C-alpha positions in Angstrom: -2.7 6.7 19.9 -2.7 6.3 16.0 -6.5 6.5 15.8 -7.5 10.0 14.8 -7.0 11.3 11.1 -7.9 14.8 10.2 -8.4 15.0 6.4 -9.3 18.5 6.3 -12.9 18.0 5.3 -13.6 15.4 7.9 -12.0 13.6 10.8 -11.6 9.8 10.6 -11.6 7.7 13.8 -10.2 4.2 13.8 -12.6 2.1 15.7 -10.9 -1.4 15.7 -7.4 -2.5 16.1 -5.9 -4.8 13.2 -7.0 -8.4 13.2 -3.4 -9.6 13.5 -0.6 -7.8 15.3 2.3 -6.8 13.2 4.9 -8.8 14.9 2.8 -12.0 14.4 2.9 -11.6 10.6 6.4 -12.9 9.9 8.5 -11.8 6.9 6.4 -10.0 4.3 8.2 -10.1 0.8 5.8 -8.1 -1.3 2.9 -5.5 -0.7 0.6 -4.5 -3.4 -0.6 -1.1 -2.6 -3.5 0.5 -4.6 -2.8 4.1 -3.4 -1.3 5.8 -0.4 -3.0 9.1 -0.1 -6.1 8.3 2.0 -5.7 7.5 5.7 -8.6 4.9 5.5 -6.4 3.0 2.9 -2.9 3.6 4.5 -2.7 4.9 8.0 0.5 6.0 9.8 1.2 2.6 11.2 0.5 1.1 7.7 3.2 3.4 6.4 5.7 2.2 8.9 5.0 -1.3 8.2 5.7 -0.8 4.5 9.4 -0.3 5.4 9.7 -3.9 6.7 8.7 -5.4 3.4 11.1 -6.4 0.9 9.2 -4.5 -1.9 6.1 -2.4 -2.3 4.4 -2.4 -5.8 2.1 0.7 -6.2 1.4 3.6 -8.5 4.1 5.8 -9.9 2.9 8.7 -7.8 2.7 6.7 -4.5 6.3 5.2 -5.2 7.6 8.8 -5.3 6.1 9.7 -2.0 7.2 6.3 -0.2 10.6 5.0 0.7 13.3 3.5 -1.4 11.7 -0.1 -1.4 8.6 1.2 -3.4 8.2 0.5 -7.3 5.8 2.4 -9.1 4.0 0.7 -12.0 2.3 2.7 -14.9 -1.0 1.7 -16.3 -0.6 -1.7 -18.0 3.0 -2.1 -17.1 3.8 -5.6 -16.0 6.8 -6.7 -13.8 7.9 -10.3 -13.2 9.2 -11.0 -9.7 10.8 -14.4 -8.6 9.4 -16.2 -5.8 11.3 -18.3 -3.2 10.0 -21.5 -4.9 11.4 -20.7 -8.2 8.1 -19.5 -9.6 7.4 -16.2 -11.4 4.9 -13.7 -10.1 3.6 -11.1 -12.6 2.3 -7.9 -11.4 0.3 -5.5 -13.8 -0.6 -1.9 -12.9 -4.2 -1.4 -13.8 -5.9 2.0 -14.3 -8.6 2.7 -11.7 -10.8 5.6 -10.3 -11.5 6.3 -6.8 -15.1 7.2 -6.3 -17.5 8.6 -6.0 -17.4 10.1 -9.5 -18.3 13.9 -9.5 -20.2 14.9 -12.6 
């Protein structure tokens, strides 16, 4: 089962299944993904799920690691995306830092 993740420094165990089964979600147009390189943020089944979305918006580095439907945004870069109801969705990549900070 997709529930154990060895990170090298520790082993993560998934303790609960998703609140909603993937097949019950319906069509997903866009995914906003903060980062892809930690199993506690994006596990193997989550990676598989991304392929079903029309487009994934994430960091430039994550987009390079993911499949062709990923768009990487640089810090403060904004992209406008049309919605099905003729509105425009503006997405801006913002800088962030994953903690804890080591000093």
